[in-house]
ChimeraX commands (.cxc) that place a marker at each C-alpha (Angstrom):
marker #1 position 54.84,-17.81,-11.92 radius 0.5
marker #1 position 55.74,-18.14,-8.25 radius 0.5
marker #1 position 59.30,-19.27,-7.40 radius 0.5
marker #1 position 57.98,-21.18,-4.37 radius 0.5
marker #1 position 55.73,-23.27,-6.59 radius 0.5
marker #1 position 58.44,-23.77,-9.22 radius 0.5
marker #1 position 61.03,-24.90,-6.65 radius 0.5
marker #1 position 58.54,-27.44,-5.36 radius 0.5
marker #1 position 56.93,-28.72,-8.56 radius 0.5
marker #1 position 58.83,-27.76,-11.75 radius 0.5
marker #1 position 62.13,-28.23,-13.54 radius 0.5
marker #1 position 65.50,-26.79,-12.61 radius 0.5
marker #1 position 65.63,-25.01,-15.95 radius 0.5
marker #1 position 62.46,-23.08,-15.16 radius 0.5
marker #1 position 63.73,-22.35,-11.67 radius 0.5
marker #1 position 66.97,-20.92,-13.10 radius 0.5
marker #1 position 65.06,-18.84,-15.64 radius 0.5
marker #1 position 62.87,-17.30,-12.93 radius 0.5
marker #1 position 65.90,-16.47,-10.80 radius 0.5
marker #1 position 67.67,-14.86,-13.76 radius 0.5
marker #1 position 64.53,-12.79,-14.37 radius 0.5
marker #1 position 64.51,-11.47,-10.83 radius 0.5
marker #1 position 62.55,-13.96,-8.74 radius 0.5
marker #1 position 63.36,-13.60,-5.06 radius 0.5
marker #1 position 65.19,-16.72,-3.93 radius 0.5
marker #1 position 64.68,-15.59,-0.35 radius 0.5
marker #1 position 60.88,-15.56,-0.78 radius 0.5
marker #1 position 58.85,-17.17,2.02 radius 0.5
marker #1 position 55.54,-18.99,1.98 radius 0.5
marker #1 position 52.89,-17.71,4.36 radius 0.5
marker #1 position 52.21,-20.98,6.17 radius 0.5
marker #1 position 55.58,-22.37,7.31 radius 0.5
marker #1 position 57.89,-19.54,6.20 radius 0.5
marker #1 position 59.69,-21.99,3.90 radius 0.5
marker #1 position 62.02,-20.71,1.21 radius 0.5
marker #1 position 62.26,-22.11,-2.32 radius 0.5
marker #1 position 65.27,-24.14,-1.15 radius 0.5
marker #1 position 63.26,-25.73,1.67 radius 0.5
marker #1 position 60.58,-26.70,-0.85 radius 0.5
marker #1 position 63.08,-28.06,-3.38 radius 0.5
marker #1 position 64.75,-30.21,-0.70 radius 0.5
marker #1 position 61.39,-31.47,0.57 radius 0.5
marker #1 position 60.41,-32.38,-3.01 radius 0.5
marker #1 position 63.79,-34.04,-3.62 radius 0.5
marker #1 position 64.15,-31.79,-6.69 radius 0.5
marker #1 position 67.87,-32.13,-7.44 radius 0.5
marker #1 position 67.94,-29.68,-10.37 radius 0.5
marker #1 position 66.07,-27.03,-8.39 radius 0.5
marker #1 position 68.38,-27.38,-5.39 radius 0.5
marker #1 position 71.34,-26.98,-7.75 radius 0.5
marker #1 position 69.76,-23.92,-9.41 radius 0.5
marker #1 position 69.02,-22.26,-6.08 radius 0.5
marker #1 position 72.45,-23.01,-4.60 radius 0.5
marker #1 position 74.15,-21.63,-7.71 radius 0.5
marker #1 position 73.01,-18.21,-6.55 radius 0.5
marker #1 position 74.43,-18.40,-3.01 radius 0.5
marker #1 position 76.63,-15.42,-2.27 radius 0.5
marker #1 position 78.10,-13.68,0.73 radius 0.5
marker #1 position 75.35,-11.10,0.31 radius 0.5
marker #1 position 72.49,-13.57,0.23 radius 0.5
marker #1 position 72.81,-16.66,2.43 radius 0.5
marker #1 position 69.38,-18.08,1.61 radius 0.5
marker #1 position 70.71,-21.61,2.07 radius 0.5
marker #1 position 70.98,-20.89,5.80 radius 0.5
marker #1 position 67.45,-19.50,6.15 radius 0.5
marker #1 position 65.24,-21.14,8.74 radius 0.5
marker #1 position 61.52,-21.82,8.51 radius 0.5
marker #1 position 59.00,-21.10,11.27 radius 0.5
marker #1 position 60.29,-24.11,13.26 radius 0.5
marker #1 position 63.92,-23.01,12.88 radius 0.5
marker #1 position 64.71,-25.72,10.32 radius 0.5
marker #1 position 67.27,-24.98,7.62 radius 0.5
marker #1 position 67.39,-26.88,4.33 radius 0.5
marker #1 position 69.86,-29.26,6.01 radius 0.5
marker #1 position 67.37,-29.92,8.82 radius 0.5
marker #1 position 64.70,-30.68,6.18 radius 0.5
marker #1 position 67.03,-33.13,4.43 radius 0.5
marker #1 position 67.82,-34.86,7.72 radius 0.5
marker #1 position 64.14,-35.26,8.52 radius 0.5
marker #1 position 63.34,-36.88,5.15 radius 0.5
marker #1 position 64.75,-40.41,4.70 radius 0.5
marker #1 position 64.50,-40.30,0.90 radius 0.5
marker #1 position 66.68,-37.22,0.33 radius 0.5
marker #1 position 68.91,-37.87,-2.67 radius 0.5
marker #1 position 72.66,-38.12,-2.08 radius 0.5
marker #1 position 73.25,-35.38,-4.68 radius 0.5
marker #1 position 71.16,-32.97,-2.60 radius 0.5
marker #1 position 73.13,-33.87,0.53 radius 0.5
marker #1 position 76.41,-33.23,-1.29 radius 0.5
marker #1 position 75.24,-29.85,-2.59 radius 0.5
marker #1 position 73.88,-28.68,0.77 radius 0.5
marker #1 position 76.95,-29.78,2.69 radius 0.5
marker #1 position 79.28,-28.21,0.14 radius 0.5
marker #1 position 77.37,-24.93,0.45 radius 0.5
marker #1 position 77.08,-24.95,4.22 radius 0.5
marker #1 position 79.77,-27.27,5.54 radius 0.5
marker #1 position 79.73,-29.99,8.14 radius 0.5
marker #1 position 80.23,-27.43,10.89 radius 0.5
marker #1 position 76.76,-26.05,10.19 radius 0.5
marker #1 position 75.29,-29.54,10.47 radius 0.5
marker #1 position 76.93,-29.96,13.85 radius 0.5
marker #1 position 76.18,-26.49,15.26 radius 0.5
marker #1 position 73.04,-24.98,13.72 radius 0.5
marker #1 position 70.00,-25.70,15.87 radius 0.5
marker #1 position 66.29,-25.42,15.12 radius 0.5
marker #1 position 63.57,-24.08,17.45 radius 0.5
marker #1 position 63.64,-27.37,19.39 radius 0.5
marker #1 position 67.39,-26.98,19.96 radius 0.5
marker #1 position 68.24,-29.87,17.61 radius 0.5
marker #1 position 71.21,-29.87,15.26 radius 0.5
marker #1 position 70.97,-31.46,11.82 radius 0.5
marker #1 position 72.75,-34.53,13.16 radius 0.5
marker #1 position 70.29,-34.80,16.05 radius 0.5
marker #1 position 67.33,-34.50,13.66 radius 0.5
marker #1 position 68.79,-37.37,11.61 radius 0.5
marker #1 position 69.17,-39.44,14.77 radius 0.5
marker #1 position 65.67,-38.62,16.00 radius 0.5
marker #1 position 64.08,-39.57,12.68 radius 0.5
marker #1 position 66.32,-42.65,12.47 radius 0.5
marker #1 position 67.55,-41.49,9.08 radius 0.5
marker #1 position 70.48,-43.85,8.62 radius 0.5
marker #1 position 71.40,-42.39,5.20 radius 0.5
marker #1 position 71.62,-38.89,6.65 radius 0.5
marker #1 position 73.72,-40.07,9.57 radius 0.5
marker #1 position 76.11,-41.91,7.24 radius 0.5
marker #1 position 76.42,-38.93,4.88 radius 0.5
marker #1 position 77.05,-36.53,7.74 radius 0.5
marker #1 position 79.68,-38.82,9.29 radius 0.5
marker #1 position 81.43,-39.27,5.93 radius 0.5
marker #1 position 81.38,-35.56,5.15 radius 0.5
marker #1 position 82.70,-34.69,8.61 radius 0.5
marker #1 position 85.53,-37.24,8.19 radius 0.5
marker #1 position 86.34,-35.81,4.76 radius 0.5
marker #1 position 86.58,-32.26,6.13 radius 0.5
marker #1 position 88.64,-33.40,9.15 radius 0.5
marker #1 position 91.20,-35.12,6.91 radius 0.5
marker #1 position 92.35,-31.82,5.33 radius 0.5
marker link #1:1,2 radius 0.2
marker link #1:2,3 radius 0.2
marker link #1:3,4 radius 0.2
marker link #1:4,5 radius 0.2
marker link #1:5,6 radius 0.2
marker link #1:6,7 radius 0.2
marker link #1:7,8 radius 0.2
marker link #1:8,9 radius 0.2
marker link #1:9,10 radius 0.2
marker link #1:10,11 radius 0.2
marker link #1:11,12 radius 0.2
marker link #1:12,13 radius 0.2
marker link #1:13,14 radius 0.2
marker link #1:14,15 radius 0.2
marker link #1:15,16 radius 0.2
marker link #1:16,17 radius 0.2
marker link #1:17,18 radius 0.2
marker link #1:18,19 radius 0.2
marker link #1:19,20 radius 0.2
marker link #1:20,21 radius 0.2
marker link #1:21,22 radius 0.2
marker link #1:22,23 radius 0.2
marker link #1:23,24 radius 0.2
marker link #1:24,25 radius 0.2
marker link #1:25,26 radius 0.2
marker link #1:26,27 radius 0.2
marker link #1:27,28 radius 0.2
marker link #1:28,29 radius 0.2
marker link #1:29,30 radius 0.2
marker link #1:30,31 radius 0.2
marker link #1:31,32 radius 0.2
marker link #1:32,33 radius 0.2
marker link #1:33,34 radius 0.2
marker link #1:34,35 radius 0.2
marker link #1:35,36 radius 0.2
marker link #1:36,37 radius 0.2
marker link #1:37,38 radius 0.2
marker link #1:38,39 radius 0.2
marker link #1:39,40 radius 0.2
marker link #1:40,41 radius 0.2
marker link #1:41,42 radius 0.2
marker link #1:42,43 radius 0.2
marker link #1:43,44 radius 0.2
marker link #1:44,45 radius 0.2
marker link #1:45,46 radius 0.2
marker link #1:46,47 radius 0.2
marker link #1:47,48 radius 0.2
marker link #1:48,49 radius 0.2
marker link #1:49,50 radius 0.2
marker link #1:50,51 radius 0.2
marker link #1:51,52 radius 0.2
marker link #1:52,53 radius 0.2
marker link #1:53,54 radius 0.2
marker link #1:54,55 radius 0.2
marker link #1:55,56 radius 0.2
marker link #1:56,57 radius 0.2
marker link #1:57,58 radius 0.2
marker link #1:58,59 radius 0.2
marker link #1:59,60 radius 0.2
marker link #1:60,61 radius 0.2
marker link #1:61,62 radius 0.2
marker link #1:62,63 radius 0.2
marker link #1:63,64 radius 0.2
marker link #1:64,65 radius 0.2
marker link #1:65,66 radius 0.2
marker link #1:66,67 radius 0.2
marker link #1:67,68 radius 0.2
marker link #1:68,69 radius 0.2
marker link #1:69,70 radius 0.2
marker link #1:70,71 radius 0.2
marker link #1:71,72 radius 0.2
marker link #1:72,73 radius 0.2
marker link #1:73,74 radius 0.2
marker link #1:74,75 radius 0.2
marker link #1:75,76 radius 0.2
marker link #1:76,77 radius 0.2
marker link #1:77,78 radius 0.2
marker link #1:78,79 radius 0.2
marker link #1:79,80 radius 0.2
marker link #1:80,81 radius 0.2
marker link #1:81,82 radius 0.2
marker link #1:82,83 radius 0.2
marker link #1:83,84 radius 0.2
marker link #1:84,85 radius 0.2
marker link #1:85,86 radius 0.2
marker link #1:86,87 radius 0.2
marker link #1:87,88 radius 0.2
marker link #1:88,89 radius 0.2
marker link #1:89,90 radius 0.2
marker link #1:90,91 radius 0.2
marker link #1:91,92 radius 0.2
marker link #1:92,93 radius 0.2
marker link #1:93,94 radius 0.2
marker link #1:94,95 radius 0.2
marker link #1:95,96 radius 0.2
marker link #1:96,97 radius 0.2
marker link #1:97,98 radius 0.2
marker link #1:98,99 radius 0.2
marker link #1:99,100 radius 0.2
marker link #1:100,101 radius 0.2
marker link #1:101,102 radius 0.2
marker link #1:102,103 radius 0.2
marker link #1:103,104 radius 0.2
marker link #1:104,105 radius 0.2
marker link #1:105,106 radius 0.2
marker link #1:106,107 radius 0.2
marker link #1:107,108 radius 0.2
marker link #1:108,109 radius 0.2
marker link #1:109,110 radius 0.2
marker link #1:110,111 radius 0.2
marker link #1:111,112 radius 0.2
marker link #1:112,113 radius 0.2
marker link #1:113,114 radius 0.2
marker link #1:114,115 radius 0.2
marker link #1:115,116 radius 0.2
marker link #1:116,117 radius 0.2
marker link #1:117,118 radius 0.2
marker link #1:118,119 radius 0.2
marker link #1:119,120 radius 0.2
marker link #1:120,121 radius 0.2
marker link #1:121,122 radius 0.2
marker link #1:122,123 radius 0.2
marker link #1:123,124 radius 0.2
marker link #1:124,125 radius 0.2
marker link #1:125,126 radius 0.2
marker link #1:126,127 radius 0.2
marker link #1:127,128 radius 0.2
marker link #1:128,129 radius 0.2
marker link #1:129,130 radius 0.2
marker link #1:130,131 radius 0.2
marker link #1:131,132 radius 0.2
marker link #1:132,133 radius 0.2
marker link #1:133,134 radius 0.2
marker link #1:134,135 radius 0.2
marker link #1:135,136 radius 0.2
marker link #1:136,137 radius 0.2
view
């Protein structure tokens, strides 16, 4: 079974099982060069996002991978108004608010700018709150 399909359409348990059995979490689809994490975010699959982020390491930074348009998983979340708050929290915890402010896609847009362009008020509020939380330490 393909990890790209599982991340998009199946349960987090199956996603975890495939990863434990050697599935490549840095796999790319041939059309948009999306990773399993991009697909899980786009599908709003909370359990799959959690499973994929559980395997983030200094050796494999798949959570920072960009698709063909330069969009990271955070960019995808910002572009989709219905992204669950749990997914936002996991992505920001893995990547940090600095990445949301600095990482740009092929159009030169940061995650915050994508949220503004798509008028994603939830994303803007989450990013502001997370940035304030980080700044308070």
